[in-house]
Every structure is written in C-alpha cells, then in structure tokens.
MIDRENVO-36730 format. One record per residue (C-alpha): residue number from 1; z, y, x. Coordinates in steps of 0.001 Angstrom, whole numbers. Each point is the difference from the previous one (the first is absolute). Example, Ala and Ser with C-alpha at 12.3 -4.5 7.8 and 13.67 -1.06 7.14 Angstrom:
% MIDRENVO-36730
<num=1 | w=7800 | v=-4500 | u=12300>
<num=2 | w=-660 | v=3440 | u=1370>
This chain:
% MIDRENVO-36730
<num=1 | w=113625 | v=67375 | u=44057>
<num=2 | w=1518 | v=2939 | u=1901>
<num=3 | w=-173 | v=3538 | u=-1326>
<num=4 | w=-2205 | v=966 | u=2955>
<num=5 | w=-2591 | v=-2623 | u=-948>
<num=6 | w=153 | v=1070 | u=-3643>
<num=7 | w=-706 | v=3618 | u=1020>
<num=8 | w=-2943 | v=-1113 | u=2149>
<num=9 | w=-1315 | v=-2149 | u=-2849>
<num=10 | w=239 | v=2952 | u=-2424>
<num=11 | w=-1825 | v=2318 | u=2358>
<num=12 | w=-2701 | v=-2595 | u=697>
<num=13 | w=-482 | v=-705 | u=-3717>
<num=14 | w=-432 | v=3685 | u=-695>
<num=15 | w=-2583 | v=460 | u=2772>
<num=16 | w=-1962 | v=-3096 | u=-1061>
<num=17 | w=-50 | v=1268 | u=-3609>
<num=18 | w=-1467 | v=3307 | u=1149>
<num=19 | w=-2609 | v=-1654 | u=2209>
<num=20 | w=-1158 | v=-2074 | u=-2992>
<num=21 | w=-723 | v=3190 | u=-1934>
<num=22 | w=3132 | v=294 | u=-2147>
<num=23 | w=1148 | v=3461 | u=-1011>
<num=24 | w=2736 | v=1568 | u=2109>
<num=25 | w=2417 | v=79 | u=-2946>
<num=26 | w=-483 | v=-3698 | u=-732>
<num=27 | w=262 | v=-1039 | u=3645>
<num=28 | w=3215 | v=1926 | u=584>
<num=29 | w=1717 | v=-97 | u=-3381>
<num=30 | w=-661 | v=-3619 | u=-926>
<num=31 | w=1100 | v=-1296 | u=3410>
<num=32 | w=3187 | v=2070 | u=-262>
<num=33 | w=907 | v=-1107 | u=-3530>
<num=34 | w=-837 | v=-3689 | u=581>
<num=35 | w=1955 | v=-42 | u=3273>
<num=36 | w=3011 | v=1585 | u=-1748>
<num=37 | w=-124 | v=-2588 | u=-2785>
<num=38 | w=-202 | v=-2919 | u=2443>
<num=39 | w=2788 | v=1347 | u=2196>
<num=40 | w=2514 | v=1238 | u=-2561>
<num=41 | w=-1000 | v=-1588 | u=-3293>
<num=42 | w=-430 | v=1818 | u=-3341>
<num=43 | w=2066 | v=2944 | u=1221>
<num=44 | w=-2530 | v=648 | u=2739>
<num=45 | w=-2675 | v=644 | u=-2632>
<num=46 | w=1808 | v=3239 | u=-843>
<num=47 | w=-1082 | v=1509 | u=3323>
<num=48 | w=-3332 | v=1017 | u=-1497>
<num=49 | w=1721 | v=1626 | u=-2980>
<num=50 | w=2482 | v=1765 | u=2274>
<num=51 | w=-2883 | v=1333 | u=2114>
<num=52 | w=-1632 | v=1411 | u=-3140>
<num=53 | w=3216 | v=1729 | u=-1079>
<num=54 | w=522 | v=1384 | u=3487>
<num=55 | w=-3544 | v=1379 | u=-81>
<num=56 | w=551 | v=1730 | u=-3342>
<num=57 | w=3120 | v=1724 | u=1336>
<num=58 | w=-1850 | v=1699 | u=2864>
<num=59 | w=-396 | v=3528 | u=-1270>
<num=60 | w=-2366 | v=865 | u=2875>
<num=61 | w=-2475 | v=-2533 | u=-1408>
<num=62 | w=-1013 | v=2607 | u=-2582>
<num=63 | w=-1827 | v=1851 | u=2767>
<num=64 | w=-2428 | v=-2873 | u=535>
<num=65 | w=-2156 | v=274 | u=-3168>
<num=66 | w=223 | v=3788 | u=13>
<num=67 | w=-1451 | v=402 | u=3493>
<num=68 | w=-2648 | v=-2642 | u=-624>
<num=69 | w=-958 | v=1780 | u=-3233>
<num=70 | w=-231 | v=3352 | u=1777>
<num=71 | w=-2248 | v=-1350 | u=2743>
<num=72 | w=-2427 | v=-1796 | u=-2298>
<num=73 | w=-196 | v=2972 | u=-2359>
<num=74 | w=-1034 | v=2328 | u=2824>
<num=75 | w=-2467 | v=-2570 | u=1284>
<num=76 | w=-1617 | v=-823 | u=-3345>
<num=77 | w=-280 | v=3664 | u=-1020>
<num=78 | w=-2114 | v=971 | u=3039>
<num=79 | w=2431 | v=2459 | u=1597>
<num=80 | w=-326 | v=-1963 | u=3236>
<num=81 | w=-3750 | v=628 | u=7>
<num=82 | w=604 | v=3740 | u=-287>
<num=83 | w=2277 | v=-179 | u=3018>
<num=84 | w=-2654 | v=-1745 | u=2047>
<num=85 | w=-2531 | v=2728 | u=-776>
<num=86 | w=2492 | v=2534 | u=1367>
<num=87 | w=505 | v=-1961 | u=3258>
<num=88 | w=-3762 | v=-561 | u=167>
<num=89 | w=-847 | v=3708 | u=194>
<num=90 | w=2945 | v=1270 | u=2045>
<num=91 | w=-72 | v=-2696 | u=2708>
<num=92 | w=-3659 | v=-1025 | u=12>
<num=93 | w=-865 | v=2105 | u=3049>
<num=94 | w=2550 | v=-1645 | u=2304>
<num=95 | w=-747 | v=-3037 | u=2185>
<num=96 | w=462 | v=-2865 | u=-2438>
<num=97 | w=1020 | v=2610 | u=-2574>
<num=98 | w=-734 | v=-2086 | u=-3098>
<num=99 | w=1843 | v=-2985 | u=1470>
<num=100 | w=2951 | v=2287 | u=742>
<num=101 | w=-265 | v=1317 | u=-3564>
<num=102 | w=77 | v=-3583 | u=-1257>
<num=103 | w=3229 | v=-611 | u=1895>
<num=104 | w=1401 | v=3231 | u=-1449>
<num=105 | w=-962 | v=-1183 | u=-3471>
<num=106 | w=1746 | v=-3320 | u=647>
<num=107 | w=3225 | v=1771 | u=1012>
<num=108 | w=-54 | v=2063 | u=-3206>
<num=109 | w=-778 | v=-3045 | u=-2160>
<num=110 | w=2794 | v=-1934 | u=1725>
<num=111 | w=2402 | v=2830 | u=-823>
<num=112 | w=-948 | v=-288 | u=-3670>
<num=113 | w=-286 | v=-3755 | u=-390>
<num=114 | w=1967 | v=-2230 | u=2350>
<num=115 | w=-2463 | v=-2908 | u=-45>
<num=116 | w=-2639 | v=-837 | u=2607>
<num=117 | w=-2306 | v=-1607 | u=-2583>
<num=118 | w=-533 | v=3298 | u=-1827>
<num=119 | w=-773 | v=1805 | u=3260>
<num=120 | w=-2461 | v=-2722 | u=950>
<num=121 | w=-1767 | v=268 | u=-3356>
<num=122 | w=-309 | v=3781 | u=260>
<num=123 | w=-1145 | v=-71 | u=3627>
<num=124 | w=-2554 | v=-2771 | u=-561>
<num=125 | w=-1493 | v=1456 | u=-3182>
<num=126 | w=123 | v=3752 | u=718>
<num=127 | w=99 | v=581 | u=3763>
<num=128 | w=-1828 | v=-2995 | u=1469>
<num=129 | w=-3372 | v=445 | u=-1799>
<num=130 | w=-40 | v=3703 | u=940>
<num=131 | w=805 | v=-733 | u=3646>
<num=132 | w=-2766 | v=-2611 | u=220>
<num=133 | w=-2490 | v=2310 | u=-1705>
<num=134 | w=644 | v=2626 | u=2661>
<num=135 | w=-662 | v=-2392 | u=2868>
<num=136 | w=3546 | v=-854 | u=1060>
<num=137 | w=401 | v=-3252 | u=1936>
<num=138 | w=778 | v=-2711 | u=-2550>
<num=139 | w=2401 | v=-1872 | u=2279>
<num=140 | w=2081 | v=3079 | u=770>
<num=141 | w=239 | v=1266 | u=-3583>
<num=142 | w=895 | v=-3455 | u=-1259>
<num=143 | w=2987 | v=68 | u=2343>
<num=144 | w=872 | v=3550 | u=-1093>
<num=145 | w=215 | v=-1004 | u=-3674>
<num=146 | w=2060 | v=-3106 | u=717>
<num=147 | w=2415 | v=1764 | u=2358>
<num=148 | w=361 | v=3001 | u=-2295>
<num=149 | w=690 | v=-2124 | u=-3067>
<num=150 | w=2754 | v=-1900 | u=1842>
<num=151 | w=2037 | v=3233 | u=105>
<num=152 | w=693 | v=-470 | u=-3716>
<num=153 | w=2789 | v=-2484 | u=710>
<num=154 | w=1782 | v=2304 | u=2490>
<num=155 | w=-363 | v=3587 | u=-1205>
<num=156 | w=2375 | v=777 | u=-2921>
<num=157 | w=78 | v=-889 | u=-2837>
<num=158 | w=-673 | v=-3418 | u=1550>
<num=159 | w=320 | v=-2812 | u=-2531>
<num=160 | w=539 | v=-2496 | u=2835>
<num=161 | w=3008 | v=1978 | u=1243>
<num=162 | w=1363 | v=4 | u=-3562>
<num=163 | w=-203 | v=-3799 | u=-10>
<num=164 | w=1548 | v=-214 | u=3463>
<num=165 | w=2832 | v=2300 | u=-1070>
<num=166 | w=760 | v=-2154 | u=-3025>
<num=167 | w=36 | v=-3255 | u=1947>
<num=168 | w=1809 | v=1410 | u=3072>
<num=169 | w=2378 | v=2075 | u=-2166>
<num=170 | w=-900 | v=3213 | u=1828>
<num=171 | w=-409 | v=3475 | u=-1557>
<num=172 | w=-3647 | v=389 | u=-980>
<num=173 | w=205 | v=3753 | u=506>
<num=174 | w=1001 | v=-416 | u=3644>
<num=175 | w=-2739 | v=-2597 | u=518>
<num=176 | w=-2602 | v=2415 | u=-1364>
<num=177 | w=1200 | v=2771 | u=2290>
<num=178 | w=-5 | v=-2439 | u=2920>
<num=179 | w=-3679 | v=-738 | u=-635>
<num=180 | w=-1141 | v=3649 | u=109>
<num=181 | w=-231 | v=646 | u=3760>
<num=182 | w=-1215 | v=-3516 | u=960>
<num=183 | w=-2698 | v=301 | u=-2681>
<num=184 | w=-1084 | v=3412 | u=1248>
<num=185 | w=121 | v=-1313 | u=3580>
<num=186 | w=-2424 | v=-2809 | u=-823>
<num=187 | w=-2275 | v=2377 | u=-1936>
<num=188 | w=-27 | v=2404 | u=2972>
<num=189 | w=-820 | v=-2823 | u=2425>
<num=190 | w=-2890 | v=-1118 | u=-2248>
<num=191 | w=-1381 | v=3555 | u=-179>
<num=192 | w=270 | v=554 | u=3759>
<num=193 | w=-1817 | v=-3270 | u=648>
<num=194 | w=-2833 | v=850 | u=-2414>
<num=195 | w=-469 | v=3523 | u=1348>
<num=196 | w=59 | v=-1068 | u=3656>
<num=197 | w=-2381 | v=-2895 | u=-580>
<num=198 | w=-2434 | v=2142 | u=-1988>
<num=199 | w=174 | v=2750 | u=2607>
<num=200 | w=-950 | v=-2509 | u=2709>
<num=201 | w=-2746 | v=-1550 | u=-2132>
<num=202 | w=-1321 | v=2497 | u=-2610>
<num=203 | w=-2502 | v=-2562 | u=-1308>
<num=204 | w=2868 | v=-1827 | u=-1712>
<num=205 | w=669 | v=2940 | u=-2325>
<num=206 | w=-2724 | v=2619 | u=-528>
<num=207 | w=1421 | v=3394 | u=-963>
<num=208 | w=-912 | v=1665 | u=-3276>
<num=209 | w=-3197 | v=2009 | u=37>
<num=210 | w=163 | v=3727 | u=702>
<num=211 | w=-954 | v=781 | u=-3590>
<num=212 | w=2902 | v=-2021 | u=-1364>
<num=213 | w=2455 | v=1535 | u=2458>
<num=214 | w=-1103 | v=3537 | u=-863>
<num=215 | w=1287 | v=-149 | u=-3554>
<num=216 | w=1410 | v=3417 | u=-1011>
<num=217 | w=3695 | v=370 | u=656>
<num=218 | w=628 | v=705 | u=-3682>
<num=219 | w=-1481 | v=-3415 | u=-870>
<num=220 | w=2099 | v=-1712 | u=2657>
<num=221 | w=3131 | v=1666 | u=-1358>
<num=222 | w=-861 | v=-1236 | u=-3480>
<num=223 | w=-126 | v=-3535 | u=1345>
<num=224 | w=3548 | v=401 | u=1285>
<num=225 | w=1124 | v=67 | u=-3620>
<num=226 | w=-572 | v=-3764 | u=-43>
<num=227 | w=3075 | v=-329 | u=2207>
<num=228 | w=2279 | v=2191 | u=-2101>
<num=229 | w=827 | v=-2524 | u=-2719>
<num=230 | w=695 | v=-2914 | u=2391>
<num=231 | w=2182 | v=2317 | u=2096>
<num=232 | w=1956 | v=1138 | u=-3050>
<num=233 | w=466 | v=-3592 | u=-1139>
<num=234 | w=1236 | v=-1042 | u=3438>
<num=235 | w=2342 | v=3009 | u=244>
<num=236 | w=1483 | v=-562 | u=-3443>
<num=237 | w=446 | v=-3678 | u=745>
<num=238 | w=1101 | v=-139 | u=3659>
<num=239 | w=947 | v=3608 | u=756>
<num=240 | w=2669 | v=179 | u=-2685>
<num=241 | w=1207 | v=-3454 | u=1013>
<num=242 | w=377 | v=963 | u=3676>
<num=243 | w=1810 | v=3218 | u=-992>
<num=244 | w=2491 | v=-2063 | u=-1985>
<num=245 | w=-956 | v=1518 | u=-3358>
<num=246 | w=-1211 | v=-3273 | u=-1527>
<num=247 | w=1016 | v=-3623 | u=439>
<num=248 | w=-2386 | v=-2806 | u=917>
<num=249 | w=-675 | v=-1017 | u=-3603>
<num=250 | w=-251 | v=3609 | u=-1182>
<num=251 | w=-2505 | v=655 | u=2769>
<num=252 | w=-2211 | v=-2890 | u=-1116>
<num=253 | w=120 | v=1208 | u=-3615>
<num=254 | w=-953 | v=3534 | u=1063>
<num=255 | w=-2883 | v=-1365 | u=2075>
<num=256 | w=-1354 | v=-2067 | u=-2884>
<num=257 | w=336 | v=2867 | u=-2496>
<num=258 | w=-1541 | v=2594 | u=2321>
<num=259 | w=-2947 | v=-2328 | u=723>
<num=260 | w=-541 | v=-446 | u=-3746>
<num=261 | w=70 | v=3769 | u=-560>
<num=262 | w=-2377 | v=576 | u=2938>
<num=263 | w=-2558 | v=-2465 | u=-1359>
<num=264 | w=329 | v=1523 | u=-3482>
<num=265 | w=-437 | v=3513 | u=1444>
<num=266 | w=-3222 | v=-1089 | u=1726>
<num=267 | w=-1283 | v=-1382 | u=-3308>
<num=268 | w=-240 | v=-3579 | u=1281>
<num=269 | w=2644 | v=-1722 | u=-2085>
<num=270 | w=-2453 | v=-2162 | u=-1912>
<num=271 | w=753 | v=-3174 | u=-1904>
<num=272 | w=-1783 | v=-2094 | u=2655>
<num=273 | w=2019 | v=1564 | u=2869>
<num=274 | w=3226 | v=-459 | u=-1959>
<num=275 | w=-687 | v=-3650 | u=-835>
<num=276 | w=-1067 | v=-966 | u=3534>
<num=277 | w=3043 | v=1714 | u=1492>
<num=278 | w=2433 | v=-1728 | u=-2365>
<num=279 | w=-1592 | v=-3424 | u=501>
<num=280 | w=136 | v=267 | u=3792>
<num=281 | w=3539 | v=1402 | u=-41>
<num=282 | w=1265 | v=-2780 | u=-2234>
<num=283 | w=-1695 | v=-2735 | u=2033>
<num=284 | w=1183 | v=1214 | u=3419>
<num=285 | w=3547 | v=812 | u=-1187>
<num=286 | w=468 | v=-3396 | u=-1667>
<num=287 | w=-1281 | v=-1770 | u=3102>
<num=288 | w=2480 | v=1813 | u=2253>
<num=289 | w=2927 | v=-655 | u=-2343>
<num=290 | w=-733 | v=-3730 | u=-180>
<num=291 | w=-275 | v=-163 | u=3789>
<num=292 | w=3334 | v=1777 | u=509>
<num=293 | w=1732 | v=-2292 | u=-2505>
<num=294 | w=-1424 | v=-3101 | u=1703>
<num=295 | w=1096 | v=1337 | u=3395>
<num=296 | w=3552 | v=581 | u=-1213>
<num=297 | w=228 | v=-3557 | u=-1309>
<num=298 | w=-1460 | v=-1513 | u=3179>
<num=299 | w=2246 | v=2165 | u=2176>
<num=300 | w=3133 | v=-1018 | u=-1914>
<num=301 | w=-722 | v=-3685 | u=675>
<num=302 | w=-731 | v=684 | u=3665>
<num=303 | w=3226 | v=1964 | u=350>
<num=304 | w=1940 | v=-2811 | u=-1654>
<num=305 | w=-1428 | v=-2482 | u=2502>
<num=306 | w=1058 | v=2121 | u=2958>
<num=307 | w=-3551 | v=225 | u=1300>
<num=308 | w=543 | v=3506 | u=1347>
<num=309 | w=2891 | v=-1074 | u=2194>
<num=310 | w=-2039 | v=-2971 | u=1215>
<num=311 | w=-2895 | v=2253 | u=1041>
<num=312 | w=2415 | v=2377 | u=1701>
<num=313 | w=1623 | v=-2887 | u=1911>
<num=314 | w=-3430 | v=-1340 | u=1027>
<num=315 | w=-1197 | v=3342 | u=1369>
<num=316 | w=3186 | v=1266 | u=1650>
<num=317 | w=1835 | v=-3115 | u=1159>
<num=318 | w=-2514 | v=-2834 | u=235>
<num=319 | w=-2881 | v=2053 | u=1413>
<num=320 | w=2133 | v=2740 | u=1539>
<num=321 | w=-2227 | v=2848 | u=-1204>
<num=322 | w=1121 | v=3612 | u=21>
<num=323 | w=-200 | v=2344 | u=-3013>
<num=324 | w=-3269 | v=1641 | u=1084>
<num=325 | w=-1666 | v=-3337 | u=744>
<num=326 | w=944 | v=-1231 | u=-3460>
<num=327 | w=-1337 | v=3205 | u=-1543>
<num=328 | w=-3339 | v=-417 | u=1794>
<num=329 | w=-264 | v=-3626 | u=-1170>
<num=330 | w=601 | v=1106 | u=-3595>
<num=331 | w=-2722 | v=2646 | u=203>
<num=332 | w=-2466 | v=-2528 | u=1473>
<num=333 | w=755 | v=-2389 | u=-2859>
<num=334 | w=-833 | v=2787 | u=-2485>
<num=335 | w=-3381 | v=529 | u=1645>
<num=336 | w=-756 | v=-3723 | u=-130>
<num=337 | w=998 | v=-258 | u=-3672>
<num=338 | w=-1967 | v=3141 | u=-776>
<num=339 | w=-3234 | v=-1815 | u=820>
<num=340 | w=294 | v=-1872 | u=-3317>
<num=341 | w=2733 | v=1764 | u=-2052>
<num=342 | w=424 | v=3508 | u=-1409>
<num=343 | w=2989 | v=2246 | u=783>
<num=344 | w=2092 | v=-875 | u=-3053>
<num=345 | w=-408 | v=-3730 | u=606>
<num=346 | w=1018 | v=404 | u=3652>
<num=347 | w=3030 | v=2039 | u=-973>
<num=348 | w=1353 | v=-2375 | u=-2616>
<num=349 | w=-616 | v=-3062 | u=2196>
<num=350 | w=1874 | v=1177 | u=3082>
<num=351 | w=2408 | v=2578 | u=-1449>
<num=352 | w=2705 | v=-2617 | u=-678>
<num=353 | w=-180 | v=-974 | u=3692>
<num=354 | w=-840 | v=3160 | u=1895>
<num=355 | w=1927 | v=2798 | u=-1706>
<num=356 | w=3485 | v=-1559 | u=479>
<num=357 | w=-1001 | v=-896 | u=3565>
<num=358 | w=-1105 | v=3571 | u=752>
<num=359 | w=3318 | v=1257 | u=-1350>
<num=360 | w=1929 | v=-2542 | u=2101>
<num=361 | w=-1896 | v=1080 | u=3126>
<num=362 | w=1159 | v=3573 | u=-533>
<num=363 | w=-3336 | v=1628 | u=-862>
<num=364 | w=-340 | v=2709 | u=-2638>
<num=365 | w=-1536 | v=-1485 | u=-3169>
<num=366 | w=-1699 | v=3280 | u=-949>
<num=367 | w=-1726 | v=142 | u=3389>
<num=368 | w=-880 | v=-3683 | u=-263>
<num=369 | w=-1589 | v=660 | u=-3402>
<num=370 | w=-2426 | v=2380 | u=1727>
<num=371 | w=-732 | v=-2545 | u=2738>
<num=372 | w=-631 | v=-2656 | u=-2634>
<num=373 | w=-2397 | v=2279 | u=-1872>
<num=374 | w=-1989 | v=971 | u=3115>
<num=375 | w=-236 | v=-3675 | u=950>
<num=376 | w=-1310 | v=-707 | u=-3499>
<num=377 | w=-2670 | v=2630 | u=565>
<num=378 | w=-1042 | v=-1784 | u=3193>
<num=379 | w=51 | v=-3394 | u=-1711>
<num=380 | w=-2133 | v=1388 | u=-2834>
<num=381 | w=-2860 | v=549 | u=2435>
<num=382 | w=430 | v=-2978 | u=2318>
<num=383 | w=-2779 | v=-2639 | u=-95>
<num=384 | w=-805 | v=-2558 | u=-1105>
<num=385 | w=1617 | v=438 | u=-3429>
<num=386 | w=1487 | v=3501 | u=1>
<num=387 | w=520 | v=1229 | u=-3551>
<num=388 | w=-1864 | v=3287 | u=500>
<num=389 | w=-2987 | v=-1708 | u=1627>
<num=390 | w=-944 | v=-1819 | u=-3170>
<num=391 | w=805 | v=2955 | u=-2239>
<num=392 | w=-2373 | v=2031 | u=2113>
<num=393 | w=-2679 | v=-2682 | u=-158>
<num=394 | w=255 | v=-95 | u=-3798>
<num=395 | w=-295 | v=3793 | u=-382>
<num=396 | w=-2356 | v=956 | u=2862>
<num=397 | w=-3770 | v=548 | u=-410>
<num=398 | w=-2260 | v=-2997 | u=787>
<num=399 | w=-1071 | v=1373 | u=3406>
<num=400 | w=3576 | v=-419 | u=1312>
<num=401 | w=537 | v=-3676 | u=809>
<num=402 | w=3178 | v=-1910 | u=767>
<num=403 | w=-834 | v=62 | u=3715>
<num=404 | w=-195 | v=3818 | u=-127>
<num=405 | w=3359 | v=121 | u=-1747>
<num=406 | w=1620 | v=-2256 | u=2601>
<num=407 | w=-1336 | v=2138 | u=2867>
<num=408 | w=1010 | v=3247 | u=-1680>
<num=409 | w=3723 | v=-654 | u=-77>
<num=410 | w=538 | v=-838 | u=3692>
<num=411 | w=667 | v=3576 | u=1244>
<num=412 | w=2110 | v=852 | u=-3048>
<num=413 | w=2165 | v=-3108 | u=409>
<num=414 | w=567 | v=995 | u=3635>
<num=415 | w=987 | v=3507 | u=-1149>
<num=416 | w=2417 | v=-1470 | u=-2551>
<num=417 | w=1603 | v=-2195 | u=2644>
<num=418 | w=446 | v=3109 | u=2174>
<num=419 | w=1567 | v=1781 | u=-2984>
<num=420 | w=2299 | v=-2966 | u=-656>
<num=421 | w=1125 | v=-20 | u=3648>
<num=422 | w=683 | v=3752 | u=-124>
<num=423 | w=2151 | v=-279 | u=-3151>
<num=424 | w=1770 | v=-3063 | u=1459>
<num=425 | w=773 | v=1786 | u=3274>
<num=426 | w=1025 | v=3251 | u=-1737>
<num=427 | w=1820 | v=-900 | u=-3262>
<num=428 | w=771 | v=3649 | u=-705>
<num=429 | w=-3644 | v=554 | u=-964>
<num=430 | w=884 | v=-1958 | u=-3137>
<num=431 | w=3715 | v=766 | u=-284>
<num=432 | w=166 | v=3740 | u=716>
<num=433 | w=-1211 | v=1189 | u=-3403>
<num=434 | w=2134 | v=-2316 | u=-2172>
<num=435 | w=3035 | v=936 | u=2126>
<num=436 | w=-671 | v=3706 | u=-555>
<num=437 | w=-682 | v=-59 | u=-3732>
<num=438 | w=2523 | v=-900 | u=-2675>
<num=439 | w=-1801 | v=-1585 | u=-2943>
<num=440 | w=1141 | v=-928 | u=-3488>
<num=441 | w=-512 | v=-3524 | u=-1305>
C-alpha cells in the first residue's frame, strides 16, 4: 500500500471514529499510535511517549490552566453579574441598549477567560432571562448571546490561540496581540447591527422605563465600581505584558492571582466557589493537554508519511490552484467540519496538513491563526450541528426553541463572514499590533 493511501486510511479511520461517538483524544491518538506501530514496528510505539515529553517541555503550556482558572473563578464568584448590572443601567436607554450591554459584557468576559463556553454560560444564565423579561425579541437576543460568546476564542487571552501557537510553533504573545483588533472589529460590527436594527424596529428592544433611566447620578457612578476590579485584573495581566514588563507565563500567573485577590476582597471566596473552580479548571486543562498530545502523535505519523507534500502537490500541480484559492478551500473545510466538531478537534485534525501548507504558500502563520479562529467562530454557529447552537439550546429558557436559535444566528454569521473577508483582505488589521509591540515569552 502506498503512503498516500495509508494517509487517507488514517484520516478516514479518525473521522469514522468521531462520527461513532468516540472522544476526540481516542479518535486521534489511538489512530496515530496504531498506525505508527503498524508502519515502523515497536519503535513506532514511542511516538506517543515522545509527544508527551514534547508537551511537558512547552513552558507556555503553564498559561493554559492559569487562564482557565482565572475565568472560572470570576464567573463562579458572581463578578460577571455585577458587570451586567452596570451595563444594564448605563446603556438601557439606547436603542437595543441591553443587547449592546450584553455584547459589552461578552467582550469583558472574553478578555478575562479565553473560552466561548464560559461566555455562553454567563450570557444564557444572567443576560438572556433579563432581556426576555423586558420584552426583547427572543430570536434577536439568542443570536446576540451566541455571537458575543464566540468572541472568547479570539479576544486575548484566547485559549484556542494558545493551542494554535503550540501546534504551529508560533509565539502565543504575538497571536494574542493579533486577535485584539479583529476581535474588537467583530464586536463593533455586532453592536452596529443591533443598534441599527433596533432603531428601525423599536419593538424588538423596548427601552428601559423613564423611572429606571432617571436613577441619580451618584447611584450610577457607584455601579461603575463593578468595572474597576475587572479592569485592574485585565491591566495587570495584559497591560504589563504588552508593555514588556512581564512574560507570557508571568502574565497568566498575575491574572490568576489578581482574580483570586479580587474575589477574596469582595468576600465571595467560599468553599463552594473554590471547589467548583478547581474542578472545572482541572477537567478543562486535562482535556486540552490530552488533545494536544494526541495531535502531536498523529501529526508526527502524517509528517513521516509525506502527506503534507502530497496535499501540496495535489492542490498546486494536479489541480493548478493558486495560493488564495487554496486558502479559501481550507477555510470552507473548517466551516464544514465545524458543523459537527469543536475548535480544538478541528485544529488537531487538520493542523498536520494545513499549517505546513500555509507556510509553503508564503502566508504569515500568525495572520492565518486569526483567520482560523474567526472561521471557527463561524463554524460554531453554522447549522445543522454548530457547536454553539446546541450549547445555547441546553442553556436557554424553554420558550426559546431550536428553530428560534437557528434563525437567530443568520445575520451574525453574515457579519462574521464580512469580518473574515475584511481581515483577509487587510492582513495588517491583525498584524499591525504584534509588529509594533515587543513581547517577552
């Protein structure tokens, strides 16, 4: 059997394993180890061990549990709810003000967490019931929560970009900085859409009552204090990092410690909050580490088979495609896979194929990391099996059905595609900041 057929057989076996309900780690790791053993004998079995050792040597991996811990601690302690109350009062009088406030909350949560799941949980449990109670259109606000939560994998400290940086061997600090302006661009496009739509049709988002808007200024200023602690945490974590004072790992440690001190200062560091935070941090961190190790093993076998060169020959010589046509095909494949896989699974499946190909085509891998992440956001919300669609269905109130959720994401997916095209056409939106800032680690 030729190496090309072996590579196709490996890829097919992995996809079939996933479709039958196997865990991502098992589908990727087992196929990689078994293929190595069959191809190269007992020595090939060491690929899994080598992948584990390689994983343990990645110093940047320390950031993963620290950022996850920080995000869950702030979520479990209720600081996110305080933030929403602040947005609620200050923006409630604008067209779609509470929906805009929800998007603002999502940006802040993304900047403190790095995971879309946490943003979804906060939006669905805190913001969504309040929006529905005040007469907001259930289809629109369902889309707002889903679109806002997707920013968690783009705005730093994005955990997905950490994983991409490890697999693509790119500086995580530069990837984070590259995600800042594209993330803010998408957030701005979401806000503009909500405000314009609610201005044209005020029935979608009734404004706060006059009594609620006429809260004394002193009371409104007191509510602003809810944003002080999150701002300080973000400044200590990302501000010092951007200024070159702290390294990547030091920044994550400062973020985790400052979040712990903030929760303690607010008197919310209870045993229940502590236990839930540690359990979730341990579970998510272990899952990511197993996935990365499996991806390294699978990628080593693929590289040994020469699959990357075969794909490159097929696209460039056999089909005669240009670099941009190949890039578009890769992004479309991400969207298709995103209908039934999450972002980490997509990354570890195609990273062994796509990342070397992107490098060979002459594209910047930092810029491509941003494109990959935005495409993941789109795939998250693409029917019929988008990851966020079912998360939303599980967390939403009973009056929001799956049909409502499907309808809600259409305009936001279109906006994301527009954002993706803008960043693709103007790479400096992503690359300007990392080129201007010198970061440590």
